[in-house]
C-alpha positions in Angstrom: -22.4 6.1 -18.3 -24.5 3.2 -18.3 -27.8 3.2 -15.7 -25.9 0.7 -13.2 -22.8 2.6 -12.3 -24.6 6.1 -12.3 -27.3 4.2 -9.1 -23.6 3.0 -7.8 -21.9 6.4 -7.9 -25.3 8.0 -6.8 -25.4 5.2 -3.4 -21.7 5.7 -2.5 -22.7 9.5 -0.7 -25.6 7.9 0.3 -24.5 4.5 2.4 -21.4 6.8 3.8 -23.7 8.7 5.8 -25.7 6.1 7.1 -22.5 4.0 7.9 -21.0 7.3 10.7 -23.2 5.6 13.5 -22.1 2.6 13.0 -18.2 4.2 12.4 -18.5 5.8 15.8 -20.0 2.6 17.8 -16.7 0.7 16.3 -14.1 3.8 17.2 -15.4 3.3 20.5 -16.1 -0.2 21.1 -14.1 -1.0 24.6 -14.6 -4.3 26.9 -16.9 -3.1 29.7 -16.4 -3.6 33.3 -13.3 -4.7 35.5 -13.8 -8.6 34.8 -14.4 -8.5 31.9 -11.9 -9.1 29.1 -9.1 -6.2 28.6 -10.0 -3.1 27.2 -9.0 -2.4 23.3 -7.1 0.0 22.6 -8.3 3.3 20.9 -8.1 3.2 17.5 -5.0 5.3 16.5 -2.5 3.9 13.8 -3.0 4.4 9.9 -1.9 1.2 7.9 -1.4 1.5 4.8 -0.1 -1.8 4.0 -3.6 -3.7 4.1 -5.0 -5.8 1.4 -8.7 -6.4 0.5 -10.4 -8.6 -2.3 -12.8 -8.0 -4.5 -15.3 -11.0 -5.7 -13.7 -10.9 -8.6 -10.3 -10.9 -7.9 -10.8 -13.7 -5.3 -12.2 -15.4 -8.1 -9.5 -14.3 -10.0 -6.8 -15.9 -7.8 -8.7 -19.1 -6.6 -8.8 -20.3 -10.7 -4.9 -19.8 -10.9 -4.1 -21.5 -7.6 -2.1 -19.1 -6.0 -2.4 -20.4 -2.8 -3.0 -17.1 -1.5 -6.0 -18.4 1.2 -6.1 -15.2 3.4 -7.2 -13.1 0.3 -9.3 -15.3 -0.8 -10.9 -16.1 2.8 -10.7 -12.4 3.2 -13.9 -10.1 4.8 -14.7 -5.9 5.5 -16.4 -8.0 8.3 -13.2 -9.4 10.0 -11.2 -6.2 8.7 -12.9 -3.8 10.8 -13.1 -6.2 13.8 -9.2 -7.0 13.5 -8.5 -2.9 13.2 -10.6 -2.6 16.5 -8.8 -5.4 18.6 -5.3 -4.0 16.9 -5.7 0.0 17.7 -6.5 0.9 13.5 -8.2 3.6 13.3 -8.0 3.7 9.1 -6.5 1.3 6.6 -6.0 2.2 3.2 -6.5 -0.9 1.3 -4.9 -2.3 -1.7 -4.8 -5.0 -4.1 -2.5 -7.5 -3.5 -0.2 -9.2 -6.0 -0.6 -10.9 -8.6 -3.0 -8.3 -9.6 -5.3 -7.6 -12.2 -3.6 -8.5 -15.8 -3.4 -12.1 -16.5 -2.8 -11.6 -20.2 -5.8 -9.8 -21.8 -6.6 -6.0 -21.6 -10.0 -6.1 -21.2 -10.4 -8.5 -18.4 -7.8 -6.3 -17.0 -9.9 -3.6 -17.2 -13.1 -4.8 -16.0 -11.7 -6.2 -12.8 -9.5 -3.3 -12.3 -12.5 -1.2 -12.3 -14.4 -3.9 -10.2 -11.9 -3.6 -7.5 -11.6 -0.1 -7.0 -15.7 0.8 -7.1 -16.1 -1.8 -4.4 -13.1 -0.1 -2.7 -14.9 3.3 -3.1 -18.4 1.3 -1.3 -16.2 0.1 0.9 -14.8 4.2 1.8 -18.7 5.2 1.6 -20.2 2.6 3.8 -16.6 3.2 6.8 -16.0 6.4 5.8 -12.7 7.5 8.2 -12.3 3.7 8.7 -11.2 2.1 5.3 -8.9 4.5 2.3 -8.0 3.1 -1.5 -5.1 2.8 -3.5 -6.4 2.4 -6.9 -5.8 -0.5 -9.0 -4.3 -0.3 -12.1 -4.7 -3.0 -15.2 -0.8 -2.4 -16.0 0.9 -3.1 -18.3 -1.9 -1.8 -19.7 -0.9 1.8 -20.6 -3.8 3.4 -21.9 -6.3 1.2 -19.3 -4.2 2.8 -16.5 -4.2 6.0 -17.5 -8.6 5.5 -17.9 -8.7 4.2 -15.0 -6.6 7.0 -12.7 -8.8 9.4 -14.0 -12.0 7.5 -13.2 -10.5 6.5 -9.8 -9.4 9.8 -8.7 -11.6 12.6 -10.4 -15.0 10.1 -9.0 -14.0 7.5 -7.0 -11.4 9.6 -5.2 -9.0 7.2 -4.7 -6.4 8.0 -2.1 -3.5 7.1 -4.7 -2.5 4.2 -6.9 -1.3 1.1 -6.4 1.6 -0.6 -8.9 3.4 -4.2 -8.6 6.9 -4.0 -8.7 7.4 -5.5 -12.2 5.1 -6.6 -15.6 5.9 -8.7 -17.6 9.5 -8.8 -16.8 9.6 -4.6 -16.5 10.6 -2.8 -14.0 9.1 0.7 -13.1 11.5 3.1 -14.5 10.6 1.3 -17.3 10.4 3.9 -20.8 7.4 2.1 -21.4 5.6 3.2 -18.1 6.4 7.1 -18.4 3.4 8.1 -20.0 1.2 6.3 -16.2 4.8 8.5 -14.2 3.7 12.1 -15.9 0.4 11.7 -15.1 0.5 10.4 -11.5 3.3 12.8 -11.1 1.0 16.1 -12.7 -1.4 15.2 -10.0 1.1 14.8 -7.1 -0.3 11.4 -6.1 0.7 8.8 -3.8 2.0 5.6 -5.4 2.6 2.8 -3.3 3.9 -0.3 -4.6 3.7 -4.2 -3.6 6.4 -6.5 -4.7 4.6 -9.3 -7.7 5.9 -12.8 -7.9 8.9 -12.5 -10.8 8.5 -15.5 -12.8 12.3 -16.6 -13.0 12.2 -17.3 -9.5 9.3 -19.0 -8.1 10.6 -22.2 -7.5 14.3 -21.3 -6.7 13.7 -23.2 -3.6 11.0 -26.3 -2.6 8.4 -25.4 -1.0 8.1 -21.8 -1.8 10.8 -21.3 0.7 12.5 -18.4 -1.6 9.2 -16.9 -2.3 9.8 -14.3 0.8 13.4 -13.4 -0.4 12.5 -13.0 -3.9 9.6 -10.7 -3.1 12.3 -8.4 -1.0 14.9 -8.1 -4.0 11.9 -7.0 -6.6 11.2 -4.4 -4.2 14.6 -3.5 -3.9 15.3 -3.9 -8.5 12.6 -1.9 -9.0 13.6 1.0 -6.3 16.8 1.0 -8.6 14.8 0.9 -12.2 12.7 4.0 -10.3 16.2 5.4 -9.6 18.4 4.6 -12.6 16.3 5.3 -15.0 16.1 9.0 -14.0 12.2 8.6 -13.2 12.5 9.7 -9.7 14.3 12.7 -11.0 11.8 13.2 -13.8 8.8 13.1 -11.8 9.6 15.0 -8.8 6.2 15.2 -7.2 5.3 11.6 -7.5 5.1 10.6 -3.8 6.5 6.8 -3.6 5.6 4.2 -0.6 7.7 1.2 -1.0 6.5 -2.1 0.7 8.4 -4.4 3.5 10.8 -1.2 4.6 11.9 -0.9 1.2 12.8 -4.6 0.5 16.5 -5.2 0.9 17.4 -1.8 -0.2 18.5 -0.5 2.4 20.9 -3.1 3.3 23.0 -3.0 0.2 23.5 0.4 -0.4 26.7 0.3 -1.3 25.3 -1.0 -4.1 23.5 1.9 -5.2 26.4 3.9 -4.8 25.6 6.0 -1.8 29.1 6.0 -0.4 30.2 8.0 -3.6 26.8 9.4 -4.2 28.0 10.9 -7.2 25.6 13.3 -9.1 24.6 12.4 -12.7 22.3 13.3 -15.4 20.0 11.2 -13.9 20.2 11.4 -10.4 21.4 15.2 -10.5 21.0 16.1 -6.8 22.4 11.9 -6.0 21.3 8.9 -4.6 20.9 9.8 -1.3 18.6 12.4 -2.3 16.2 10.3 -4.1 16.4 7.2 -1.2 15.7 9.6 1.7 12.9 11.3 -0.2 10.6 8.3 -0.4 8.8 6.6 2.1 8.4 3.2 3.2 6.4 1.0 5.0 6.8 -1.1 8.2 5.6 -4.4 7.1 8.4 -7.1 7.2 10.6 -4.1 9.2 9.7 -4.0 12.5 12.6 -6.3 14.1 15.5 -5.6 15.8 18.3 -7.1 13.1 15.8 -5.2 10.2 15.6 -2.0 12.2 19.1 -0.1 13.5 19.8 0.2 9.6 16.5 1.1 8.2 16.3 3.5 11.0 19.4 5.5 9.9 18.8 5.3 6.3 15.0 6.7 6.0 14.0 9.9 7.9 11.3 9.6 10.6 9.0 11.3 9.2 9.2 8.9 6.3 8.3 6.1 8.2 5.0 4.8 7.6 3.2 2.1 9.7 2.4 -0.9 7.0 1.1 -4.3 8.3 0.8 -6.5 5.3 -2.9 -7.4 6.8 -4.1 -10.1 6.3 -1.0 -12.0 6.5 0.2 -10.2 9.9 -1.6 -8.1 12.8 -1.1 -5.0 13.5 -0.5 -5.2 17.0 2.7 -7.9 16.3 3.8 -4.9 14.3 3.5 -2.2 17.0 4.9 -4.4 19.3 8.0 -4.9 17.6 8.3 -1.3 17.0 7.7 -0.8 20.7 10.4 -3.5 21.2 12.7 -1.3 19.6 12.9 1.8 21.8 11.6 4.2 19.9 10.5 7.2 22.6 6.4 7.6 22.4 6.8 10.6 20.0 8.2 9.2 17.4 6.0 5.9 17.6 3.1 7.7 17.5 4.5 9.6 14.2 5.4 5.9 12.8 1.8 4.9 13.4 -0.1 7.9 12.8 1.3 11.5 12.2 3.3 11.2 8.9 0.3 8.8 6.9 -1.7 12.2 8.3 1.1 14.4 6.2 0.4 12.4 3.5 -3.4 12.0 3.5 -4.7 15.0 4.9 -7.6 13.9 4.6 -7.8 11.9 7.5 -7.0 14.4 9.9 -10.8 15.0 10.9 -11.8 11.7 10.0 -9.5 9.7 13.1 -9.4 13.2 15.4 
């Protein structure tokens, strides 16, 4: 371990201790006086779909002109301010697409390490306020296995982050089996974000296909994990699917839910595995989506997710409230279900 990294790791604990007081002030922040601005909500929500940008990631997406201005302009100060404004106690941050691999394994390993050490520093600076899903340099499997070990054992990441596909291979591809086996051994929480499918970027003018193809990417990788037998073979991975599972909840007939046949790849049937997964509420919080989503997904497996910095937490919370969840159900989605997955947060957000 080189000198720079030893200094970095030794500094994490000290940075965390120094930040406790500032965290307390942030969590208690409300407007003073009846004539001043409206009081801010007490932070209580846990956001599992919140993006952050390490400096190297910002440089990478700027160089490739991805157009993701909210990610290019990301800052931790703005994130904490927005969390306080919208009642978010904790955000578990992740690197968004296009990820860190651009054709060079060594460069991807370096950028993944930068993202994870940057995220660990934020966790130490703002204890309880920020968690992290570790960035992996896939499709480099050896690099991903090394980064899992470092991120989980040294940096204490809350889980790992996948993209939906890598170089045309979805997550059930046999190439990724060693990574799945290691995450299964660790009983890891694995958050997945869709990637821009290379085949479909320019299907419609002005980027109008992007949101549709991202949702379809999530659906395809869920199908890959199911029908390859990955879900059944590695039952201790806790998968979180973005955006309410993409289009999967609305085309369950294509997944064979009606027949729900048991096969060697799905010995418990497809519905069992679908309902074992977890799903976040980003892009899945309106009155048209929620009837089907809530019929398919068990309440304890719904997690509050925003897609920050592209969407405000308050917008998602208002959409959920308009649907008519009971106070207990809304609290479960916004907070309690995440505490079951991430028990370390119980004390932090008490």
